[in-house]
mmCIF file as Biopython writes it, N, C-alpha, C and O atoms, coordinates in Angstrom:
data_model
#
loop_
_atom_site.group_PDB
_atom_site.id
_atom_site.type_symbol
_atom_site.label_atom_id
_atom_site.label_alt_id
_atom_site.label_comp_id
_atom_site.label_asym_id
_atom_site.label_entity_id
_atom_site.label_seq_id
_atom_site.pdbx_PDB_ins_code
_atom_site.Cartn_x
_atom_site.Cartn_y
_atom_site.Cartn_z
_atom_site.occupancy
_atom_site.B_iso_or_equiv
_atom_site.auth_seq_id
_atom_site.auth_asym_id
_atom_site.pdbx_PDB_model_num
ATOM 1   N N  . MET A ? 1  ? 73.984 1.217  135.325 1.0 0.0 1  A 1 
ATOM 2   C CA . MET A ? 1  ? 73.573 2.500  134.794 1.0 0.0 1  A 1 
ATOM 3   C C  . MET A ? 1  ? 73.325 2.390  133.291 1.0 0.0 1  A 1 
ATOM 4   O O  . MET A ? 1  ? 72.353 2.947  132.782 1.0 0.0 1  A 1 
ATOM 5   N N  . ILE A ? 2  ? 74.187 1.682  132.587 1.0 0.0 2  A 1 
ATOM 6   C CA . ILE A ? 2  ? 74.012 1.561  131.142 1.0 0.0 2  A 1 
ATOM 7   C C  . ILE A ? 2  ? 72.783 0.715  130.808 1.0 0.0 2  A 1 
ATOM 8   O O  . ILE A ? 2  ? 72.016 1.055  129.907 1.0 0.0 2  A 1 
ATOM 9   N N  . LYS A ? 3  ? 72.601 -0.382 131.533 1.0 0.0 3  A 1 
ATOM 10  C CA . LYS A ? 3  ? 71.460 -1.255 131.263 1.0 0.0 3  A 1 
ATOM 11  C C  . LYS A ? 3  ? 70.130 -0.521 131.408 1.0 0.0 3  A 1 
ATOM 12  O O  . LYS A ? 3  ? 69.163 -0.856 130.724 1.0 0.0 3  A 1 
ATOM 13  N N  . SER A ? 4  ? 70.070 0.464  132.279 1.0 0.0 4  A 1 
ATOM 14  C CA . SER A ? 4  ? 68.825 1.200  132.470 1.0 0.0 4  A 1 
ATOM 15  C C  . SER A ? 4  ? 68.548 2.167  131.318 1.0 0.0 4  A 1 
ATOM 16  O O  . SER A ? 4  ? 67.461 2.740  131.251 1.0 0.0 4  A 1 
ATOM 17  N N  . ARG A ? 5  ? 69.506 2.358  130.414 1.0 0.0 5  A 1 
ATOM 18  C CA . ARG A ? 5  ? 69.370 3.294  129.294 1.0 0.0 5  A 1 
ATOM 19  C C  . ARG A ? 5  ? 69.098 2.620  127.961 1.0 0.0 5  A 1 
ATOM 20  O O  . ARG A ? 5  ? 68.982 3.305  126.945 1.0 0.0 5  A 1 
ATOM 21  N N  . VAL A ? 6  ? 68.992 1.293  127.933 1.0 0.0 6  A 1 
ATOM 22  C CA . VAL A ? 6  ? 68.704 0.596  126.681 1.0 0.0 6  A 1 
ATOM 23  C C  . VAL A ? 6  ? 67.330 -0.066 126.769 1.0 0.0 6  A 1 
ATOM 24  O O  . VAL A ? 6  ? 66.794 -0.272 127.857 1.0 0.0 6  A 1 
ATOM 25  N N  . ARG A ? 7  ? 66.782 -0.389 125.626 1.0 0.0 7  A 1 
ATOM 26  C CA . ARG A ? 7  ? 65.453 -0.995 125.569 1.0 0.0 7  A 1 
ATOM 27  C C  . ARG A ? 7  ? 65.497 -2.443 126.037 1.0 0.0 7  A 1 
ATOM 28  O O  . ARG A ? 7  ? 66.569 -3.040 126.142 1.0 0.0 7  A 1 
ATOM 29  N N  . ALA A ? 8  ? 64.327 -3.002 126.317 1.0 0.0 8  A 1 
ATOM 30  C CA . ALA A ? 8  ? 64.232 -4.363 126.853 1.0 0.0 8  A 1 
ATOM 31  C C  . ALA A ? 8  ? 64.888 -5.397 125.931 1.0 0.0 8  A 1 
ATOM 32  O O  . ALA A ? 8  ? 65.490 -6.345 126.435 1.0 0.0 8  A 1 
ATOM 33  N N  . GLY A ? 9  ? 64.798 -5.258 124.623 1.0 0.0 9  A 1 
ATOM 34  C CA . GLY A ? 9  ? 65.348 -6.235 123.690 1.0 0.0 9  A 1 
ATOM 35  C C  . GLY A ? 9  ? 66.817 -6.039 123.365 1.0 0.0 9  A 1 
ATOM 36  O O  . GLY A ? 9  ? 67.402 -6.859 122.658 1.0 0.0 9  A 1 
ATOM 37  N N  . ASP A ? 10 ? 67.427 -4.972 123.865 1.0 0.0 10 A 1 
ATOM 38  C CA . ASP A ? 10 ? 68.837 -4.685 123.610 1.0 0.0 10 A 1 
ATOM 39  C C  . ASP A ? 10 ? 69.709 -5.353 124.671 1.0 0.0 10 A 1 
ATOM 40  O O  . ASP A ? 10 ? 69.216 -5.762 125.722 1.0 0.0 10 A 1 
ATOM 41  N N  . ILE A ? 11 ? 70.994 -5.458 124.390 1.0 0.0 11 A 1 
ATOM 42  C CA . ILE A ? 11 ? 71.925 -6.095 125.315 1.0 0.0 11 A 1 
ATOM 43  C C  . ILE A ? 11 ? 73.038 -5.114 125.660 1.0 0.0 11 A 1 
ATOM 44  O O  . ILE A ? 11 ? 73.661 -4.531 124.773 1.0 0.0 11 A 1 
ATOM 45  N N  . ALA A ? 12 ? 73.279 -4.940 126.946 1.0 0.0 12 A 1 
ATOM 46  C CA . ALA A ? 12 ? 74.401 -4.146 127.445 1.0 0.0 12 A 1 
ATOM 47  C C  . ALA A ? 12 ? 75.226 -5.070 128.325 1.0 0.0 12 A 1 
ATOM 48  O O  . ALA A ? 12 ? 74.704 -5.654 129.274 1.0 0.0 12 A 1 
ATOM 49  N N  . CYS A ? 13 ? 76.520 -5.206 128.015 1.0 0.0 13 A 1 
ATOM 50  C CA . CYS A ? 13 ? 77.341 -6.130 128.794 1.0 0.0 13 A 1 
ATOM 51  C C  . CYS A ? 13 ? 78.774 -5.628 128.890 1.0 0.0 13 A 1 
ATOM 52  O O  . CYS A ? 13 ? 79.222 -4.812 128.085 1.0 0.0 13 A 1 
ATOM 53  N N  . ARG A ? 14 ? 79.483 -6.136 129.897 1.0 0.0 14 A 1 
ATOM 54  C CA . ARG A ? 14 ? 80.906 -5.822 130.056 1.0 0.0 14 A 1 
ATOM 55  C C  . ARG A ? 14 ? 81.670 -6.667 129.048 1.0 0.0 14 A 1 
ATOM 56  O O  . ARG A ? 14 ? 81.448 -7.874 128.950 1.0 0.0 14 A 1 
ATOM 57  N N  . TYR A ? 15 ? 82.562 -6.042 128.306 1.0 0.0 15 A 1 
ATOM 58  C CA . TYR A ? 15 ? 83.313 -6.710 127.257 1.0 0.0 15 A 1 
ATOM 59  C C  . TYR A ? 15 ? 84.758 -6.956 127.666 1.0 0.0 15 A 1 
ATOM 60  O O  . TYR A ? 15 ? 85.410 -7.851 127.129 1.0 0.0 15 A 1 
ATOM 61  N N  . GLY A ? 16 ? 85.250 -6.193 128.586 1.0 0.0 16 A 1 
ATOM 62  C CA . GLY A ? 16 ? 86.629 -6.310 129.055 1.0 0.0 16 A 1 
ATOM 63  C C  . GLY A ? 16 ? 86.755 -5.592 130.375 1.0 0.0 16 A 1 
ATOM 64  O O  . GLY A ? 16 ? 85.751 -5.344 131.042 1.0 0.0 16 A 1 
ATOM 65  N N  . GLY A ? 17 ? 87.958 -5.256 130.761 1.0 0.0 17 A 1 
ATOM 66  C CA . GLY A ? 17 ? 88.180 -4.580 132.031 1.0 0.0 17 A 1 
ATOM 67  C C  . GLY A ? 17 ? 87.389 -3.296 132.180 1.0 0.0 17 A 1 
ATOM 68  O O  . GLY A ? 17 ? 86.666 -3.113 133.160 1.0 0.0 17 A 1 
ATOM 69  N N  . GLU A ? 18 ? 87.523 -2.419 131.220 1.0 0.0 18 A 1 
ATOM 70  C CA . GLU A ? 18 ? 86.821 -1.136 131.259 1.0 0.0 18 A 1 
ATOM 71  C C  . GLU A ? 18 ? 85.946 -0.944 130.025 1.0 0.0 18 A 1 
ATOM 72  O O  . GLU A ? 18 ? 85.439 0.152  129.784 1.0 0.0 18 A 1 
ATOM 73  N N  . GLU A ? 19 ? 85.773 -1.992 129.256 1.0 0.0 19 A 1 
ATOM 74  C CA . GLU A ? 19 ? 85.009 -1.888 128.017 1.0 0.0 19 A 1 
ATOM 75  C C  . GLU A ? 19 ? 83.613 -2.485 128.195 1.0 0.0 19 A 1 
ATOM 76  O O  . GLU A ? 19 ? 83.413 -3.456 128.925 1.0 0.0 19 A 1 
ATOM 77  N N  . PHE A ? 20 ? 82.669 -1.874 127.508 1.0 0.0 20 A 1 
ATOM 78  C CA . PHE A ? 20 ? 81.305 -2.360 127.492 1.0 0.0 20 A 1 
ATOM 79  C C  . PHE A ? 20 ? 80.844 -2.444 126.047 1.0 0.0 20 A 1 
ATOM 80  O O  . PHE A ? 20 ? 81.338 -1.722 125.181 1.0 0.0 20 A 1 
ATOM 81  N N  . ALA A ? 21 ? 79.903 -3.324 125.798 1.0 0.0 21 A 1 
ATOM 82  C CA . ALA A ? 21 ? 79.344 -3.467 124.452 1.0 0.0 21 A 1 
ATOM 83  C C  . ALA A ? 21 ? 77.837 -3.319 124.531 1.0 0.0 21 A 1 
ATOM 84  O O  . ALA A ? 21 ? 77.200 -3.766 125.485 1.0 0.0 21 A 1 
ATOM 85  N N  . LEU A ? 22 ? 77.283 -2.688 123.520 1.0 0.0 22 A 1 
ATOM 86  C CA . LEU A ? 22 ? 75.837 -2.580 123.376 1.0 0.0 22 A 1 
ATOM 87  C C  . LEU A ? 22 ? 75.437 -3.262 122.086 1.0 0.0 22 A 1 
ATOM 88  O O  . LEU A ? 22 ? 76.040 -3.019 121.041 1.0 0.0 22 A 1 
ATOM 89  N N  . ILE A ? 23 ? 74.446 -4.096 122.145 1.0 0.0 23 A 1 
ATOM 90  C CA . ILE A ? 23 ? 73.873 -4.691 120.944 1.0 0.0 23 A 1 
ATOM 91  C C  . ILE A ? 23 ? 72.448 -4.163 120.867 1.0 0.0 23 A 1 
ATOM 92  O O  . ILE A ? 23 ? 71.591 -4.508 121.681 1.0 0.0 23 A 1 
ATOM 93  N N  . LEU A ? 24 ? 72.217 -3.321 119.873 1.0 0.0 24 A 1 
ATOM 94  C CA . LEU A ? 24 ? 70.920 -2.656 119.715 1.0 0.0 24 A 1 
ATOM 95  C C  . LEU A ? 24 ? 70.185 -3.293 118.553 1.0 0.0 24 A 1 
ATOM 96  O O  . LEU A ? 24 ? 70.584 -3.145 117.398 1.0 0.0 24 A 1 
ATOM 97  N N  . ALA A ? 25 ? 69.123 -3.994 118.859 1.0 0.0 25 A 1 
ATOM 98  C CA . ALA A ? 25 ? 68.356 -4.702 117.835 1.0 0.0 25 A 1 
ATOM 99  C C  . ALA A ? 25 ? 67.384 -3.768 117.126 1.0 0.0 25 A 1 
ATOM 100 O O  . ALA A ? 25 ? 66.771 -2.896 117.742 1.0 0.0 25 A 1 
ATOM 101 N N  . GLU A ? 26 ? 67.257 -3.968 115.828 1.0 0.0 26 A 1 
ATOM 102 C CA . GLU A ? 26 ? 66.249 -3.241 115.038 1.0 0.0 26 A 1 
ATOM 103 C C  . GLU A ? 26 ? 66.309 -1.730 115.262 1.0 0.0 26 A 1 
ATOM 104 O O  . GLU A ? 26 ? 65.302 -1.102 115.590 1.0 0.0 26 A 1 
ATOM 105 N N  . VAL A ? 27 ? 67.491 -1.161 115.081 1.0 0.0 27 A 1 
ATOM 106 C CA . VAL A ? 27 ? 67.641 0.283  115.253 1.0 0.0 27 A 1 
ATOM 107 C C  . VAL A ? 27 ? 68.464 0.826  114.084 1.0 0.0 27 A 1 
ATOM 108 O O  . VAL A ? 27 ? 69.397 0.179  113.608 1.0 0.0 27 A 1 
ATOM 109 N N  . ASP A ? 28 ? 68.103 2.017  113.635 1.0 0.0 28 A 1 
ATOM 110 C CA . ASP A ? 28 ? 68.877 2.634  112.569 1.0 0.0 28 A 1 
ATOM 111 C C  . ASP A ? 28 ? 70.033 3.439  113.176 1.0 0.0 28 A 1 
ATOM 112 O O  . ASP A ? 28 ? 70.156 3.539  114.397 1.0 0.0 28 A 1 
ATOM 113 N N  . THR A ? 29 ? 70.862 3.999  112.323 1.0 0.0 29 A 1 
ATOM 114 C CA . THR A ? 29 ? 72.040 4.736  112.788 1.0 0.0 29 A 1 
ATOM 115 C C  . THR A ? 29 ? 71.657 5.891  113.700 1.0 0.0 29 A 1 
ATOM 116 O O  . THR A ? 29 ? 72.294 6.106  114.732 1.0 0.0 29 A 1 
ATOM 117 N N  . GLU A ? 30 ? 70.628 6.631  113.329 1.0 0.0 30 A 1 
ATOM 118 C CA . GLU A ? 30 ? 70.212 7.777  114.142 1.0 0.0 30 A 1 
ATOM 119 C C  . GLU A ? 30 ? 69.736 7.328  115.523 1.0 0.0 30 A 1 
ATOM 120 O O  . GLU A ? 30 ? 70.029 7.987  116.521 1.0 0.0 30 A 1 
ATOM 121 N N  . GLY A ? 31 ? 69.007 6.215  115.588 1.0 0.0 31 A 1 
ATOM 122 C CA . GLY A ? 31 ? 68.549 5.689  116.874 1.0 0.0 31 A 1 
ATOM 123 C C  . GLY A ? 31 ? 69.711 5.237  117.745 1.0 0.0 31 A 1 
ATOM 124 O O  . GLY A ? 31 ? 69.711 5.457  118.957 1.0 0.0 31 A 1 
ATOM 125 N N  . ALA A ? 32 ? 70.699 4.606  117.122 1.0 0.0 32 A 1 
ATOM 126 C CA . ALA A ? 32 ? 71.888 4.175  117.858 1.0 0.0 32 A 1 
ATOM 127 C C  . ALA A ? 32 ? 72.652 5.387  118.378 1.0 0.0 32 A 1 
ATOM 128 O O  . ALA A ? 32 ? 73.133 5.378  119.511 1.0 0.0 32 A 1 
ATOM 129 N N  . GLN A ? 33 ? 72.768 6.427  117.559 1.0 0.0 33 A 1 
ATOM 130 C CA . GLN A ? 33 ? 73.451 7.648  117.991 1.0 0.0 33 A 1 
ATOM 131 C C  . GLN A ? 33 ? 72.731 8.292  119.164 1.0 0.0 33 A 1 
ATOM 132 O O  . GLN A ? 33 ? 73.373 8.760  120.104 1.0 0.0 33 A 1 
ATOM 133 N N  . ARG A ? 34 ? 71.412 8.322  119.120 1.0 0.0 34 A 1 
ATOM 134 C CA . ARG A ? 34 ? 70.639 8.890  120.233 1.0 0.0 34 A 1 
ATOM 135 C C  . ARG A ? 34 ? 70.873 8.093  121.515 1.0 0.0 34 A 1 
ATOM 136 O O  . ARG A ? 34 ? 71.039 8.674  122.588 1.0 0.0 34 A 1 
ATOM 137 N N  . CYS A ? 35 ? 70.885 6.775  121.404 1.0 0.0 35 A 1 
ATOM 138 C CA . CYS A ? 35 ? 71.102 5.907  122.563 1.0 0.0 35 A 1 
ATOM 139 C C  . CYS A ? 35 ? 72.476 6.180  123.183 1.0 0.0 35 A 1 
ATOM 140 O O  . CYS A ? 35 ? 72.590 6.362  124.395 1.0 0.0 35 A 1 
ATOM 141 N N  . VAL A ? 36 ? 73.508 6.205  122.352 1.0 0.0 36 A 1 
ATOM 142 C CA . VAL A ? 36 ? 74.869 6.440  122.844 1.0 0.0 36 A 1 
ATOM 143 C C  . VAL A ? 36 ? 74.994 7.836  123.440 1.0 0.0 36 A 1 
ATOM 144 O O  . VAL A ? 36 ? 75.650 8.008  124.467 1.0 0.0 36 A 1 
ATOM 145 N N  . GLU A ? 37 ? 74.388 8.819  122.826 1.0 0.0 37 A 1 
ATOM 146 C CA . GLU A ? 37 ? 74.454 10.188 123.342 1.0 0.0 37 A 1 
ATOM 147 C C  . GLU A ? 37 ? 73.753 10.283 124.693 1.0 0.0 37 A 1 
ATOM 148 O O  . GLU A ? 37 ? 74.224 10.984 125.589 1.0 0.0 37 A 1 
ATOM 149 N N  . ASN A ? 38 ? 72.639 9.587  124.843 1.0 0.0 38 A 1 
ATOM 150 C CA . ASN A ? 38 ? 71.918 9.564  126.116 1.0 0.0 38 A 1 
ATOM 151 C C  . ASN A ? 38 ? 72.813 8.984  127.212 1.0 0.0 38 A 1 
ATOM 152 O O  . ASN A ? 38 ? 72.879 9.532  128.312 1.0 0.0 38 A 1 
ATOM 153 N N  . ILE A ? 39 ? 73.493 7.888  126.919 1.0 0.0 39 A 1 
ATOM 154 C CA . ILE A ? 39 ? 74.403 7.264  127.886 1.0 0.0 39 A 1 
ATOM 155 C C  . ILE A ? 39 ? 75.581 8.190  128.179 1.0 0.0 39 A 1 
ATOM 156 O O  . ILE A ? 39 ? 75.986 8.331  129.333 1.0 0.0 39 A 1 
ATOM 157 N N  . ARG A ? 40 ? 76.133 8.823  127.135 1.0 0.0 40 A 1 
ATOM 158 C CA . ARG A ? 40 ? 77.267 9.737  127.324 1.0 0.0 40 A 1 
ATOM 159 C C  . ARG A ? 40 ? 76.893 10.898 128.248 1.0 0.0 40 A 1 
ATOM 160 O O  . ARG A ? 40 ? 77.661 11.264 129.138 1.0 0.0 40 A 1 
ATOM 161 N N  . GLU A ? 41 ? 75.722 11.464 128.033 1.0 0.0 41 A 1 
ATOM 162 C CA . GLU A ? 41 ? 75.260 12.581 128.874 1.0 0.0 41 A 1 
ATOM 163 C C  . GLU A ? 41 ? 75.092 12.133 130.317 1.0 0.0 41 A 1 
ATOM 164 O O  . GLU A ? 41 ? 75.454 12.854 131.247 1.0 0.0 41 A 1 
ATOM 165 N N  . ARG A ? 42 ? 74.546 10.950 130.495 1.0 0.0 42 A 1 
ATOM 166 C CA . ARG A ? 42 ? 74.344 10.432 131.855 1.0 0.0 42 A 1 
ATOM 167 C C  . ARG A ? 42 ? 75.682 10.224 132.561 1.0 0.0 42 A 1 
ATOM 168 O O  . ARG A ? 42 ? 75.823 10.569 133.734 1.0 0.0 42 A 1 
ATOM 169 N N  . ILE A ? 43 ? 76.651 9.668  131.862 1.0 0.0 43 A 1 
ATOM 170 C CA . ILE A ? 43 ? 77.975 9.432  132.447 1.0 0.0 43 A 1 
ATOM 171 C C  . ILE A ? 43 ? 78.670 10.764 132.745 1.0 0.0 43 A 1 
ATOM 172 O O  . ILE A ? 43 ? 79.368 10.890 133.752 1.0 0.0 43 A 1 
ATOM 173 N N  . LYS A ? 44 ? 78.482 11.739 131.883 1.0 0.0 44 A 1 
ATOM 174 C CA . LYS A ? 44 ? 79.089 13.059 132.063 1.0 0.0 44 A 1 
ATOM 175 C C  . LYS A ? 44 ? 78.708 13.677 133.412 1.0 0.0 44 A 1 
ATOM 176 O O  . LYS A ? 44 ? 79.496 14.412 134.008 1.0 0.0 44 A 1 
ATOM 177 N N  . HIS A ? 45 ? 77.513 13.379 133.880 1.0 0.0 45 A 1 
ATOM 178 C CA . HIS A ? 45 ? 77.022 13.985 135.113 1.0 0.0 45 A 1 
ATOM 179 C C  . HIS A ? 45 ? 77.156 13.074 136.337 1.0 0.0 45 A 1 
ATOM 180 O O  . HIS A ? 45 ? 76.624 13.385 137.403 1.0 0.0 45 A 1 
ATOM 181 N N  . LEU A ? 46 ? 77.862 11.958 136.187 1.0 0.0 46 A 1 
ATOM 182 C CA . LEU A ? 46 ? 78.089 11.070 137.331 1.0 0.0 46 A 1 
ATOM 183 C C  . LEU A ? 46 ? 78.973 11.760 138.366 1.0 0.0 46 A 1 
ATOM 184 O O  . LEU A ? 46 ? 79.896 12.501 138.029 1.0 0.0 46 A 1 
ATOM 185 N N  . SER A ? 47 ? 78.672 11.501 139.607 1.0 0.0 47 A 1 
ATOM 186 C CA . SER A ? 47 ? 79.525 11.961 140.696 1.0 0.0 47 A 1 
ATOM 187 C C  . SER A ? 47 ? 79.917 10.721 141.487 1.0 0.0 47 A 1 
ATOM 188 O O  . SER A ? 47 ? 79.118 10.186 142.256 1.0 0.0 47 A 1 
ATOM 189 N N  . LEU A ? 48 ? 81.154 10.270 141.293 1.0 0.0 48 A 1 
ATOM 190 C CA . LEU A ? 48 ? 81.626 9.047  141.930 1.0 0.0 48 A 1 
ATOM 191 C C  . LEU A ? 48 ? 82.524 9.388  143.113 1.0 0.0 48 A 1 
ATOM 192 O O  . LEU A ? 48 ? 83.302 10.342 143.080 1.0 0.0 48 A 1 
ATOM 193 N N  . HIS A ? 49 ? 82.390 8.578  144.154 1.0 0.0 49 A 1 
ATOM 194 C CA . HIS A ? 49 ? 83.162 8.802  145.375 1.0 0.0 49 A 1 
ATOM 195 C C  . HIS A ? 49 ? 83.848 7.505  145.780 1.0 0.0 49 A 1 
ATOM 196 O O  . HIS A ? 49 ? 83.312 6.415  145.580 1.0 0.0 49 A 1 
ATOM 197 N N  . ASN A ? 50 ? 85.044 7.638  146.353 1.0 0.0 50 A 1 
ATOM 198 C CA . ASN A ? 50 ? 85.784 6.495  146.858 1.0 0.0 50 A 1 
ATOM 199 C C  . ASN A ? 50 ? 86.545 6.937  148.104 1.0 0.0 50 A 1 
ATOM 200 O O  . ASN A ? 50 ? 87.344 7.872  148.057 1.0 0.0 50 A 1 
ATOM 201 N N  . ARG A ? 51 ? 86.290 6.262  149.205 1.0 0.0 51 A 1 
ATOM 202 C CA . ARG A ? 51 ? 86.970 6.555  150.478 1.0 0.0 51 A 1 
ATOM 203 C C  . ARG A ? 51 ? 86.851 8.021  150.859 1.0 0.0 51 A 1 
ATOM 204 O O  . ARG A ? 51 ? 87.813 8.640  151.313 1.0 0.0 51 A 1 
ATOM 205 N N  . GLY A ? 52 ? 85.670 8.560  150.672 1.0 0.0 52 A 1 
ATOM 206 C CA . GLY A ? 52 ? 85.410 9.932  151.078 1.0 0.0 52 A 1 
ATOM 207 C C  . GLY A ? 52 ? 85.881 10.998 150.109 1.0 0.0 52 A 1 
ATOM 208 O O  . GLY A ? 52 ? 85.702 12.188 150.367 1.0 0.0 52 A 1 
ATOM 209 N N  . GLN A ? 53 ? 86.477 10.596 149.002 1.0 0.0 53 A 1 
ATOM 210 C CA . GLN A ? 53 ? 86.944 11.578 148.025 1.0 0.0 53 A 1 
ATOM 211 C C  . GLN A ? 53 ? 86.111 11.488 146.758 1.0 0.0 53 A 1 
ATOM 212 O O  . GLN A ? 53 ? 85.714 10.404 146.329 1.0 0.0 53 A 1 
ATOM 213 N N  . THR A ? 54 ? 85.857 12.639 146.175 1.0 0.0 54 A 1 
ATOM 214 C CA . THR A ? 54 ? 85.170 12.671 144.892 1.0 0.0 54 A 1 
ATOM 215 C C  . THR A ? 54 ? 86.180 12.372 143.796 1.0 0.0 54 A 1 
ATOM 216 O O  . THR A ? 54 ? 87.242 12.992 143.729 1.0 0.0 54 A 1 
ATOM 217 N N  . LEU A ? 55 ? 85.842 11.422 142.943 1.0 0.0 55 A 1 
ATOM 218 C CA . LEU A ? 55 ? 86.731 11.063 141.833 1.0 0.0 55 A 1 
ATOM 219 C C  . LEU A ? 55 ? 86.570 12.059 140.698 1.0 0.0 55 A 1 
ATOM 220 O O  . LEU A ? 55 ? 85.599 12.815 140.671 1.0 0.0 55 A 1 
ATOM 221 N N  . GLY A ? 56 ? 87.495 12.068 139.777 1.0 0.0 56 A 1 
ATOM 222 C CA . GLY A ? 56 ? 87.460 12.991 138.651 1.0 0.0 56 A 1 
ATOM 223 C C  . GLY A ? 56 ? 86.364 12.651 137.660 1.0 0.0 56 A 1 
ATOM 224 O O  . GLY A ? 56 ? 85.555 11.750 137.882 1.0 0.0 56 A 1 
ATOM 225 N N  . THR A ? 57 ? 86.355 13.375 136.590 1.0 0.0 57 A 1 
ATOM 226 C CA . THR A ? 57 ? 85.370 13.207 135.534 1.0 0.0 57 A 1 
ATOM 227 C C  . THR A ? 57 ? 85.535 11.860 134.835 1.0 0.0 57 A 1 
ATOM 228 O O  . THR A ? 57 ? 86.654 11.429 134.555 1.0 0.0 57 A 1 
ATOM 229 N N  . VAL A ? 58 ? 84.432 11.213 134.561 1.0 0.0 58 A 1 
ATOM 230 C CA . VAL A ? 58 ? 84.434 9.964  133.807 1.0 0.0 58 A 1 
ATOM 231 C C  . VAL A ? 58 ? 84.104 10.300 132.361 1.0 0.0 58 A 1 
ATOM 232 O O  . VAL A ? 58 ? 83.169 11.054 132.093 1.0 0.0 58 A 1 
ATOM 233 N N  . THR A ? 59 ? 84.867 9.744  131.431 1.0 0.0 59 A 1 
ATOM 234 C CA . THR A ? 59 ? 84.612 9.979  130.009 1.0 0.0 59 A 1 
ATOM 235 C C  . THR A ? 59 ? 84.390 8.647  129.305 1.0 0.0 59 A 1 
ATOM 236 O O  . THR A ? 59 ? 84.737 7.588  129.828 1.0 0.0 59 A 1 
ATOM 237 N N  . ILE A ? 60 ? 83.812 8.715  128.119 1.0 0.0 60 A 1 
ATOM 238 C CA . ILE A ? 60 ? 83.635 7.504  127.310 1.0 0.0 60 A 1 
ATOM 239 C C  . ILE A ? 60 ? 84.044 7.788  125.874 1.0 0.0 60 A 1 
ATOM 240 O O  . ILE A ? 60 ? 84.063 8.932  125.419 1.0 0.0 60 A 1 
ATOM 241 N N  . SER A ? 61 ? 84.368 6.717  125.184 1.0 0.0 61 A 1 
ATOM 242 C CA . SER A ? 61 ? 84.570 6.747  123.743 1.0 0.0 61 A 1 
ATOM 243 C C  . SER A ? 61 ? 83.562 5.770  123.163 1.0 0.0 61 A 1 
ATOM 244 O O  . SER A ? 61 ? 83.308 4.719  123.750 1.0 0.0 61 A 1 
ATOM 245 N N  . ALA A ? 62 ? 82.991 6.104  122.027 1.0 0.0 62 A 1 
ATOM 246 C CA . ALA A ? 62 ? 81.985 5.229  121.424 1.0 0.0 62 A 1 
ATOM 247 C C  . ALA A ? 62 ? 82.196 5.161  119.922 1.0 0.0 62 A 1 
ATOM 248 O O  . ALA A ? 62 ? 82.645 6.120  119.292 1.0 0.0 62 A 1 
ATOM 249 N N  . ALA A ? 63 ? 81.865 4.019  119.370 1.0 0.0 63 A 1 
ATOM 250 C CA . ALA A ? 63 ? 81.939 3.831  117.923 1.0 0.0 63 A 1 
ATOM 251 C C  . ALA A ? 63 ? 80.718 3.053  117.489 1.0 0.0 63 A 1 
ATOM 252 O O  . ALA A ? 63 ? 80.249 2.167  118.203 1.0 0.0 63 A 1 
ATOM 253 N N  . LEU A ? 64 ? 80.208 3.382  116.324 1.0 0.0 64 A 1 
ATOM 254 C CA . LEU A ? 64 ? 79.060 2.675  115.762 1.0 0.0 64 A 1 
ATOM 255 C C  . LEU A ? 64 ? 79.504 1.983  114.484 1.0 0.0 64 A 1 
ATOM 256 O O  . LEU A ? 64 ? 79.915 2.645  113.532 1.0 0.0 64 A 1 
ATOM 257 N N  . PRO A ? 65 ? 79.426 0.650  114.454 1.0 0.0 65 A 1 
ATOM 258 C CA . PRO A ? 65 ? 79.803 -0.051 113.219 1.0 0.0 65 A 1 
ATOM 259 C C  . PRO A ? 65 ? 78.717 0.129  112.158 1.0 0.0 65 A 1 
ATOM 260 O O  . PRO A ? 65 ? 77.537 0.270  112.479 1.0 0.0 65 A 1 
ATOM 261 N N  . LEU A ? 66 ? 79.119 0.123  110.936 1.0 0.0 66 A 1 
ATOM 262 C CA . LEU A ? 66 ? 78.187 0.233  109.833 1.0 0.0 66 A 1 
ATOM 263 C C  . LEU A ? 66 ? 77.912 -1.138 109.253 1.0 0.0 66 A 1 
ATOM 264 O O  . LEU A ? 66 ? 78.836 -1.921 109.030 1.0 0.0 66 A 1 
ATOM 265 N N  . SER A ? 67 ? 76.666 -1.426 109.011 1.0 0.0 67 A 1 
ATOM 266 C CA . SER A ? 67 ? 76.306 -2.685 108.377 1.0 0.0 67 A 1 
ATOM 267 C C  . SER A ? 67 ? 76.162 -2.434 106.878 1.0 0.0 67 A 1 
ATOM 268 O O  . SER A ? 67 ? 75.215 -1.779 106.444 1.0 0.0 67 A 1 
ATOM 269 N N  . LEU A ? 68 ? 77.084 -2.946 106.101 1.0 0.0 68 A 1 
ATOM 270 C CA . LEU A ? 68 ? 77.066 -2.708 104.663 1.0 0.0 68 A 1 
ATOM 271 C C  . LEU A ? 68 ? 76.064 -3.595 103.946 1.0 0.0 68 A 1 
ATOM 272 O O  . LEU A ? 68 ? 75.746 -3.360 102.781 1.0 0.0 68 A 1 
ATOM 273 N N  . GLY A ? 69 ? 75.563 -4.618 104.640 1.0 0.0 69 A 1 
ATOM 274 C CA . GLY A ? 69 ? 74.613 -5.542 104.020 1.0 0.0 69 A 1 
ATOM 275 C C  . GLY A ? 69 ? 73.186 -5.039 103.997 1.0 0.0 69 A 1 
ATOM 276 O O  . GLY A ? 69 ? 72.331 -5.682 103.388 1.0 0.0 69 A 1 
ATOM 277 N N  . ARG A ? 70 ? 72.894 -3.928 104.629 1.0 0.0 70 A 1 
ATOM 278 C CA . ARG A ? 70 ? 71.514 -3.429 104.692 1.0 0.0 70 A 1 
ATOM 279 C C  . ARG A ? 70 ? 71.257 -2.378 103.656 1.0 0.0 70 A 1 
ATOM 280 O O  . ARG A ? 70 ? 70.147 -1.853 103.573 1.0 0.0 70 A 1 
#
């Protein structure tokens, strides 16, 4: 689901058990915020099921690092 929300040159990968990382090439802070917000909205509306039961709401936390060299 996340990979379908990033551009062809970007990287979306699993970083740990429940962690994911996005590497967004050639994007400014506002573009990165839009990308993360798009993913957050999509996850907010997920309806997940397991063994016939609907699971609860899925949430995410996101952080954008600042590049001080630019």
